[in-house]
N, CA, C and O atoms as a Tripos MOL2 file, in Angstrom:
@<TRIPOS>MOLECULE
protein
  196   195    49     0     0
PROTEIN
NO_CHARGES

@<TRIPOS>ATOM
      1 N          36.5930  -39.1680 -230.6560 N.3       1 MET1
      2 CA         36.1690  -38.1610 -230.7160 C.3       1 MET1
      3 C          36.2350  -37.8530 -228.8390 C.2       1 MET1
      4 O          35.9130  -38.8510 -228.1940 O.2       1 MET1
      5 N          36.5620  -36.7650 -228.1010 N.am      2 GLU2
      6 CA         36.8330  -36.7700 -226.5620 C.3       2 GLU2
      7 C          35.4140  -35.6440 -226.2000 C.2       2 GLU2
      8 O          35.3780  -34.4580 -226.5290 O.2       2 GLU2
      9 N          34.5870  -36.2140 -225.6310 N.am      3 HIS3
     10 CA         33.6730  -34.9990 -225.0190 C.3       3 HIS3
     11 C          34.2250  -34.5740 -223.8780 C.2       3 HIS3
     12 O          35.0140  -35.3040 -223.2780 O.2       3 HIS3
     13 N          33.8130  -33.0460 -223.3050 N.am      4 ASN4
     14 CA         34.1510  -32.1780 -222.3280 C.3       4 ASN4
     15 C          33.4000  -32.1100 -221.5500 C.2       4 ASN4
     16 O          32.9570  -30.9670 -221.4410 O.2       4 ASN4
     17 N          32.8000  -33.1340 -220.5840 N.am      5 VAL5
     18 CA         31.7350  -33.0960 -219.8740 C.3       5 VAL5
     19 C          32.0600  -32.0810 -218.4510 C.2       5 VAL5
     20 O          33.0570  -32.1660 -217.7330 O.2       5 VAL5
     21 N          31.1380  -31.3140 -218.3290 N.am      6 GLU6
     22 CA         31.3110  -30.7210 -216.9350 C.3       6 GLU6
     23 C          31.1800  -31.5750 -215.8820 C.2       6 GLU6
     24 O          30.6750  -32.6680 -216.1390 O.2       6 GLU6
     25 N          31.4750  -31.3720 -214.8740 N.am      7 GLN7
     26 CA         31.2830  -31.8890 -213.7360 C.3       7 GLN7
     27 C          30.9520  -31.0760 -212.7720 C.2       7 GLN7
     28 O          31.0980  -29.8740 -212.9960 O.2       7 GLN7
     29 N          30.3460  -31.5670 -211.2710 N.am      8 CYS8
     30 CA         29.9680  -30.4730 -210.3810 C.3       8 CYS8
     31 C          31.1970  -30.0500 -209.7140 C.2       8 CYS8
     32 O          31.8810  -31.0690 -209.6130 O.2       8 CYS8
     33 N          31.7810  -29.1190 -209.2400 N.am      9 LYS9
     34 CA         32.4570  -28.8080 -208.5340 C.3       9 LYS9
     35 C          32.6350  -28.3550 -207.1960 C.2       9 LYS9
     36 O          33.7080  -27.7940 -206.9730 O.2       9 LYS9
     37 N          31.9080  -28.4590 -206.3460 N.am     10 ASN10
     38 CA         31.2200  -27.9630 -205.0380 C.3      10 ASN10
     39 C          32.4520  -27.9250 -204.5660 C.2      10 ASN10
     40 O          33.3120  -28.7910 -204.7240 O.2      10 ASN10
     41 N          32.5860  -26.5100 -203.7450 N.am     11 PRO11
     42 CA         33.8510  -26.5010 -202.9340 C.3      11 PRO11
     43 C          33.7010  -27.1720 -201.2840 C.2      11 PRO11
     44 O          34.4810  -27.0570 -200.3390 O.2      11 PRO11
     45 N          32.7470  -27.6990 -201.3490 N.am     12 TRP12
     46 CA         32.7130  -28.2210 -199.6510 C.3      12 TRP12
     47 C          32.4280  -29.6000 -199.7500 C.2      12 TRP12
     48 O          32.1200  -30.3490 -198.8230 O.2      12 TRP12
     49 N          32.5730  -29.9200 -201.1300 N.am     13 GLU13
     50 CA         32.3620  -31.5090 -201.1720 C.3      13 GLU13
     51 C          33.2830  -32.2580 -202.4020 C.2      13 GLU13
     52 O          32.7920  -32.6190 -203.4720 O.2      13 GLU13
     53 N          34.4690  -32.3880 -202.0910 N.am     14 ASN14
     54 CA         34.9640  -32.4850 -203.2850 C.3      14 ASN14
     55 C          35.0100  -33.6340 -204.5360 C.2      14 ASN14
     56 O          35.3890  -33.6020 -205.7070 O.2      14 ASN14
     57 N          34.3610  -34.7640 -203.5660 N.am     15 ALA15
     58 CA         34.2020  -36.1750 -204.0450 C.3      15 ALA15
     59 C          33.1080  -35.8780 -205.1670 C.2      15 ALA15
     60 O          33.0050  -36.5930 -206.1630 O.2      15 ALA15
     61 N          32.5050  -35.0480 -204.9890 N.am     16 CYS16
     62 CA         30.9880  -34.8240 -206.0560 C.3      16 CYS16
     63 C          31.6290  -34.7850 -207.3070 C.2      16 CYS16
     64 O          32.3220  -33.7900 -207.5200 O.2      16 CYS16
     65 N          31.5260  -35.9390 -208.4830 N.am     17 ASN17
     66 CA         31.6530  -35.8990 -210.0150 C.3      17 ASN17
     67 C          30.0760  -36.2410 -210.5520 C.2      17 ASN17
     68 O          29.7520  -37.1460 -211.3210 O.2      17 ASN17
     69 N          29.3020  -35.3530 -209.9820 N.am     18 ASN18
     70 CA         27.9140  -35.4670 -210.9600 C.3      18 ASN18
     71 C          28.1030  -34.4680 -211.8190 C.2      18 ASN18
     72 O          28.5500  -33.3450 -211.5850 O.2      18 ASN18
     73 N          27.5890  -35.1200 -213.2500 N.am     19 GLU19
     74 CA         27.4520  -34.0120 -214.6260 C.3      19 GLU19
     75 C          26.4170  -33.6710 -214.6010 C.2      19 GLU19
     76 O          26.3150  -33.0690 -215.6700 O.2      19 GLU19
     77 N          24.9360  -33.5770 -213.8190 N.am     20 GLN20
     78 CA         23.8730  -33.1120 -213.8660 C.3      20 GLN20
     79 C          23.8170  -31.9460 -213.3550 C.2      20 GLN20
     80 O          23.2370  -31.6920 -212.3000 O.2      20 GLN20
     81 N          24.6420  -30.8260 -214.3270 N.am     21 ILE21
     82 CA         24.6000  -29.5700 -213.4920 C.3      21 ILE21
     83 C          23.3350  -28.7090 -213.4120 C.2      21 ILE21
     84 O          22.5610  -28.5530 -214.3560 O.2      21 ILE21
     85 N          23.1850  -28.1110 -212.0720 N.am     22 LYS22
     86 CA         21.9250  -27.4740 -212.1240 C.3      22 LYS22
     87 C          21.9670  -25.7700 -212.2300 C.2      22 LYS22
     88 O          21.0000  -25.2190 -212.7560 O.2      22 LYS22
     89 N          23.0060  -25.0140 -211.7650 N.am     23 LEU23
     90 CA         23.2710  -23.6870 -211.7740 C.3      23 LEU23
     91 C          24.9610  -23.2340 -211.2890 C.2      23 LEU23
     92 O          25.5770  -24.0110 -210.5600 O.2      23 LEU23
     93 N          25.4140  -22.3310 -211.6180 N.am     24 TYR24
     94 CA         27.0530  -22.1700 -211.6090 C.3      24 TYR24
     95 C          26.8460  -20.7300 -210.3320 C.2      24 TYR24
     96 O          26.0540  -19.7880 -210.3570 O.2      24 TYR24
     97 N          27.5990  -20.9830 -209.6170 N.am     25 ILE25
     98 CA         27.8040  -20.1740 -208.3560 C.3      25 ILE25
     99 C          29.4960  -19.4530 -208.5810 C.2      25 ILE25
    100 O          30.5120  -19.9980 -209.0110 O.2      25 ILE25
    101 N          29.3490  -18.5140 -208.2590 N.am     26 GLN26
    102 CA         30.8800  -17.2380 -208.0100 C.3      26 GLN26
    103 C          31.1130  -17.7930 -206.6720 C.2      26 GLN26
    104 O          30.4820  -17.6260 -205.6280 O.2      26 GLN26
    105 N          32.2520  -18.5550 -206.9540 N.am     27 PHE27
    106 CA         32.9880  -18.6460 -205.4470 C.3      27 PHE27
    107 C          34.4430  -18.2720 -205.3380 C.2      27 PHE27
    108 O          35.2340  -18.8800 -206.0590 O.2      27 PHE27
    109 N          34.8250  -17.4700 -204.6320 N.am     28 ASN28
    110 CA         36.2770  -16.9120 -204.6180 C.3      28 ASN28
    111 C          36.8190  -16.1840 -206.5840 C.2      28 ASN28
    112 O          37.6960  -16.4530 -207.4050 O.2      28 ASN28
    113 N          35.8810  -15.4050 -206.5100 N.am     29 GLY29
    114 CA         35.6940  -14.5980 -207.6950 C.3      29 GLY29
    115 C          35.9320  -15.5620 -209.2760 C.2      29 GLY29
    116 O          36.3320  -15.0740 -210.3330 O.2      29 GLY29
    117 N          35.4720  -17.3390 -208.9870 N.am     30 GLU30
    118 CA         35.7700  -18.0780 -210.1750 C.3      30 GLU30
    119 C          34.2290  -18.8050 -210.0130 C.2      30 GLU30
    120 O          33.6940  -19.2780 -209.0110 O.2      30 GLU30
    121 N          33.7840  -18.7020 -211.3000 N.am     31 ILE31
    122 CA         32.5340  -19.3060 -211.7510 C.3      31 ILE31
    123 C          32.4680  -20.7440 -211.5630 C.2      31 ILE31
    124 O          33.3930  -21.3430 -212.1120 O.2      31 ILE31
    125 N          31.4560  -21.6140 -210.8090 N.am     32 ILE32
    126 CA         32.1100  -22.8890 -210.7490 C.3      32 ILE32
    127 C          30.2180  -23.5860 -210.8230 C.2      32 ILE32
    128 O          29.0990  -23.2490 -210.4360 O.2      32 ILE32
    129 N          30.8260  -24.6230 -211.5240 N.am     33 PRO33
    130 CA         29.3900  -25.5290 -211.9190 C.3      33 PRO33
    131 C          28.9130  -26.2600 -210.1890 C.2      33 PRO33
    132 O          29.6530  -26.5770 -209.2580 O.2      33 PRO33
    133 N          27.6250  -26.3170 -210.2950 N.am     34 ILE34
    134 CA         27.0130  -27.0300 -209.3350 C.3      34 ILE34
    135 C          25.8810  -28.0860 -209.4740 C.2      34 ILE34
    136 O          24.9570  -27.8050 -210.2370 O.2      34 ILE34
    137 N          25.8620  -29.1440 -208.8860 N.am     35 CYS35
    138 CA         24.7670  -30.3420 -209.4330 C.3      35 CYS35
    139 C          23.5570  -29.7930 -208.5400 C.2      35 CYS35
    140 O          23.7290  -28.9260 -207.6830 O.2      35 CYS35
    141 N          22.2840  -30.3930 -208.8270 N.am     36 GLU36
    142 CA         21.2010  -30.1370 -207.9270 C.3      36 GLU36
    143 C          21.3010  -30.9080 -206.1880 C.2      36 GLU36
    144 O          21.0070  -30.4800 -205.0720 O.2      36 GLU36
    145 N          21.7970  -32.0520 -206.6300 N.am     37 CYS37
    146 CA         21.9080  -32.6840 -205.4790 C.3      37 CYS37
    147 C          23.1120  -31.5130 -204.3610 C.2      37 CYS37
    148 O          22.7840  -31.2960 -203.1950 O.2      37 CYS37
    149 N          24.1010  -31.0470 -204.8010 N.am     38 CYS38
    150 CA         24.9790  -30.3590 -204.0510 C.3      38 CYS38
    151 C          24.2240  -29.0540 -203.4640 C.2      38 CYS38
    152 O          24.1770  -28.6060 -202.3180 O.2      38 CYS38
    153 N          23.6720  -28.6280 -204.6330 N.am     39 TRP39
    154 CA         22.7530  -26.8910 -204.2930 C.3      39 TRP39
    155 C          21.6440  -27.1160 -203.4800 C.2      39 TRP39
    156 O          21.1340  -26.1550 -202.9030 O.2      39 TRP39
    157 N          21.0320  -28.6370 -203.3000 N.am     40 LYS40
    158 CA         20.3350  -28.4630 -202.0420 C.3      40 LYS40
    159 C          20.9990  -28.2470 -200.8980 C.2      40 LYS40
    160 O          20.8190  -27.2850 -200.1510 O.2      40 LYS40
    161 N          21.9080  -29.2840 -200.7180 N.am     41 LYS41
    162 CA         22.9600  -29.3460 -199.5570 C.3      41 LYS41
    163 C          23.7690  -27.6570 -199.2670 C.2      41 LYS41
    164 O          24.2660  -27.4000 -198.1700 O.2      41 LYS41
    165 N          23.7760  -26.9850 -200.0370 N.am     42 ILE42
    166 CA         24.5660  -25.7230 -199.8890 C.3      42 ILE42
    167 C          23.2490  -25.1600 -199.4050 C.2      42 ILE42
    168 O          23.2460  -24.9480 -198.1930 O.2      42 ILE42
    169 N          22.0840  -24.8510 -200.0660 N.am     43 ALA43
    170 CA         21.2640  -24.0080 -199.5490 C.3      43 ALA43
    171 C          20.5680  -24.0660 -198.4720 C.2      43 ALA43
    172 O          19.9110  -23.1300 -198.0160 O.2      43 ALA43
    173 N          20.7070  -25.5780 -197.8240 N.am     44 ASP44
    174 CA         19.9250  -25.6920 -196.2180 C.3      44 ASP44
    175 C          21.6360  -25.3590 -195.4640 C.2      44 ASP44
    176 O          21.7270  -25.7780 -194.3100 O.2      44 ASP44
    177 N          22.5820  -24.8460 -195.8840 N.am     45 GLN45
    178 CA         23.3950  -24.8790 -194.6500 C.3      45 GLN45
    179 C          23.3460  -23.1270 -194.6440 C.2      45 GLN45
    180 O          22.9380  -22.2420 -195.3960 O.2      45 GLN45
    181 N          24.1580  -23.2500 -193.0480 N.am     46 ASN46
    182 CA         24.2040  -21.4620 -193.2820 C.3      46 ASN46
    183 C          25.9750  -21.0990 -193.2470 C.2      46 ASN46
    184 O          26.6610  -20.8020 -192.2700 O.2      46 ASN46
    185 N          26.3140  -21.2280 -194.4600 N.am     47 ILE47
    186 CA         27.5860  -20.9460 -194.8610 C.3      47 ILE47
    187 C          27.5350  -19.8700 -195.7060 C.2      47 ILE47
    188 O          26.6520  -19.6420 -196.5320 O.2      47 ILE47
    189 N          29.0720  -18.8380 -195.3390 N.am     48 GLU48
    190 CA         28.9620  -17.9450 -196.2910 C.3      48 GLU48
    191 C          29.7780  -18.4830 -197.4650 C.2      48 GLU48
    192 O          30.5200  -19.4630 -197.4040 O.2      48 GLU48
    193 N          29.5460  -17.6970 -198.5820 N.am     49 TRP49
    194 CA         30.6150  -17.6990 -199.4690 C.3      49 TRP49
    195 C          30.2130  -16.7810 -200.4380 C.2      49 TRP49
    196 O          30.9450  -16.5350 -201.3970 O.2      49 TRP49
@<TRIPOS>BOND
     1     1     2 1
     2     2     3 1
     3     3     4 2
     4     3     5 am
     5     5     6 1
     6     6     7 1
     7     7     8 2
     8     7     9 am
     9     9    10 1
    10    10    11 1
    11    11    12 2
    12    11    13 am
    13    13    14 1
    14    14    15 1
    15    15    16 2
    16    15    17 am
    17    17    18 1
    18    18    19 1
    19    19    20 2
    20    19    21 am
    21    21    22 1
    22    22    23 1
    23    23    24 2
    24    23    25 am
    25    25    26 1
    26    26    27 1
    27    27    28 2
    28    27    29 am
    29    29    30 1
    30    30    31 1
    31    31    32 2
    32    31    33 am
    33    33    34 1
    34    34    35 1
    35    35    36 2
    36    35    37 am
    37    37    38 1
    38    38    39 1
    39    39    40 2
    40    39    41 am
    41    41    42 1
    42    42    43 1
    43    43    44 2
    44    43    45 am
    45    45    46 1
    46    46    47 1
    47    47    48 2
    48    47    49 am
    49    49    50 1
    50    50    51 1
    51    51    52 2
    52    51    53 am
    53    53    54 1
    54    54    55 1
    55    55    56 2
    56    55    57 am
    57    57    58 1
    58    58    59 1
    59    59    60 2
    60    59    61 am
    61    61    62 1
    62    62    63 1
    63    63    64 2
    64    63    65 am
    65    65    66 1
    66    66    67 1
    67    67    68 2
    68    67    69 am
    69    69    70 1
    70    70    71 1
    71    71    72 2
    72    71    73 am
    73    73    74 1
    74    74    75 1
    75    75    76 2
    76    75    77 am
    77    77    78 1
    78    78    79 1
    79    79    80 2
    80    79    81 am
    81    81    82 1
    82    82    83 1
    83    83    84 2
    84    83    85 am
    85    85    86 1
    86    86    87 1
    87    87    88 2
    88    87    89 am
    89    89    90 1
    90    90    91 1
    91    91    92 2
    92    91    93 am
    93    93    94 1
    94    94    95 1
    95    95    96 2
    96    95    97 am
    97    97    98 1
    98    98    99 1
    99    99   100 2
   100    99   101 am
   101   101   102 1
   102   102   103 1
   103   103   104 2
   104   103   105 am
   105   105   106 1
   106   106   107 1
   107   107   108 2
   108   107   109 am
   109   109   110 1
   110   110   111 1
   111   111   112 2
   112   111   113 am
   113   113   114 1
   114   114   115 1
   115   115   116 2
   116   115   117 am
   117   117   118 1
   118   118   119 1
   119   119   120 2
   120   119   121 am
   121   121   122 1
   122   122   123 1
   123   123   124 2
   124   123   125 am
   125   125   126 1
   126   126   127 1
   127   127   128 2
   128   127   129 am
   129   129   130 1
   130   130   131 1
   131   131   132 2
   132   131   133 am
   133   133   134 1
   134   134   135 1
   135   135   136 2
   136   135   137 am
   137   137   138 1
   138   138   139 1
   139   139   140 2
   140   139   141 am
   141   141   142 1
   142   142   143 1
   143   143   144 2
   144   143   145 am
   145   145   146 1
   146   146   147 1
   147   147   148 2
   148   147   149 am
   149   149   150 1
   150   150   151 1
   151   151   152 2
   152   151   153 am
   153   153   154 1
   154   154   155 1
   155   155   156 2
   156   155   157 am
   157   157   158 1
   158   158   159 1
   159   159   160 2
   160   159   161 am
   161   161   162 1
   162   162   163 1
   163   163   164 2
   164   163   165 am
   165   165   166 1
   166   166   167 1
   167   167   168 2
   168   167   169 am
   169   169   170 1
   170   170   171 1
   171   171   172 2
   172   171   173 am
   173   173   174 1
   174   174   175 1
   175   175   176 2
   176   175   177 am
   177   177   178 1
   178   178   179 1
   179   179   180 2
   180   179   181 am
   181   181   182 1
   182   182   183 1
   183   183   184 2
   184   183   185 am
   185   185   186 1
   186   186   187 1
   187   187   188 2
   188   187   189 am
   189   189   190 1
   190   190   191 1
   191   191   192 2
   192   191   193 am
   193   193   194 1
   194   194   195 1
   195   195   196 2
@<TRIPOS>SUBSTRUCTURE
     1 MET1         2 RESIDUE 1 A MET
     2 GLU2         6 RESIDUE 1 A GLU
     3 HIS3        10 RESIDUE 1 A HIS
     4 ASN4        14 RESIDUE 1 A ASN
     5 VAL5        18 RESIDUE 1 A VAL
     6 GLU6        22 RESIDUE 1 A GLU
     7 GLN7        26 RESIDUE 1 A GLN
     8 CYS8        30 RESIDUE 1 A CYS
     9 LYS9        34 RESIDUE 1 A LYS
    10 ASN10       38 RESIDUE 1 A ASN
    11 PRO11       42 RESIDUE 1 A PRO
    12 TRP12       46 RESIDUE 1 A TRP
    13 GLU13       50 RESIDUE 1 A GLU
    14 ASN14       54 RESIDUE 1 A ASN
    15 ALA15       58 RESIDUE 1 A ALA
    16 CYS16       62 RESIDUE 1 A CYS
    17 ASN17       66 RESIDUE 1 A ASN
    18 ASN18       70 RESIDUE 1 A ASN
    19 GLU19       74 RESIDUE 1 A GLU
    20 GLN20       78 RESIDUE 1 A GLN
    21 ILE21       82 RESIDUE 1 A ILE
    22 LYS22       86 RESIDUE 1 A LYS
    23 LEU23       90 RESIDUE 1 A LEU
    24 TYR24       94 RESIDUE 1 A TYR
    25 ILE25       98 RESIDUE 1 A ILE
    26 GLN26      102 RESIDUE 1 A GLN
    27 PHE27      106 RESIDUE 1 A PHE
    28 ASN28      110 RESIDUE 1 A ASN
    29 GLY29      114 RESIDUE 1 A GLY
    30 GLU30      118 RESIDUE 1 A GLU
    31 ILE31      122 RESIDUE 1 A ILE
    32 ILE32      126 RESIDUE 1 A ILE
    33 PRO33      130 RESIDUE 1 A PRO
    34 ILE34      134 RESIDUE 1 A ILE
    35 CYS35      138 RESIDUE 1 A CYS
    36 GLU36      142 RESIDUE 1 A GLU
    37 CYS37      146 RESIDUE 1 A CYS
    38 CYS38      150 RESIDUE 1 A CYS
    39 TRP39      154 RESIDUE 1 A TRP
    40 LYS40      158 RESIDUE 1 A LYS
    41 LYS41      162 RESIDUE 1 A LYS
    42 ILE42      166 RESIDUE 1 A ILE
    43 ALA43      170 RESIDUE 1 A ALA
    44 ASP44      174 RESIDUE 1 A ASP
    45 GLN45      178 RESIDUE 1 A GLN
    46 ASN46      182 RESIDUE 1 A ASN
    47 ILE47      186 RESIDUE 1 A ILE
    48 GLU48      190 RESIDUE 1 A GLU
    49 TRP49      194 RESIDUE 1 A TRP
């Protein structure tokens, strides 16, 4: 049986495959999962999305 585990899809860090999803953001009209580690990085940056 195959499990579809959701992975982080941080648009600013394509190499992240973390499966510990913390929240979802809307980016370019798409809802994407973000892990806690990436969210901390995103929240600390001065970027527009």
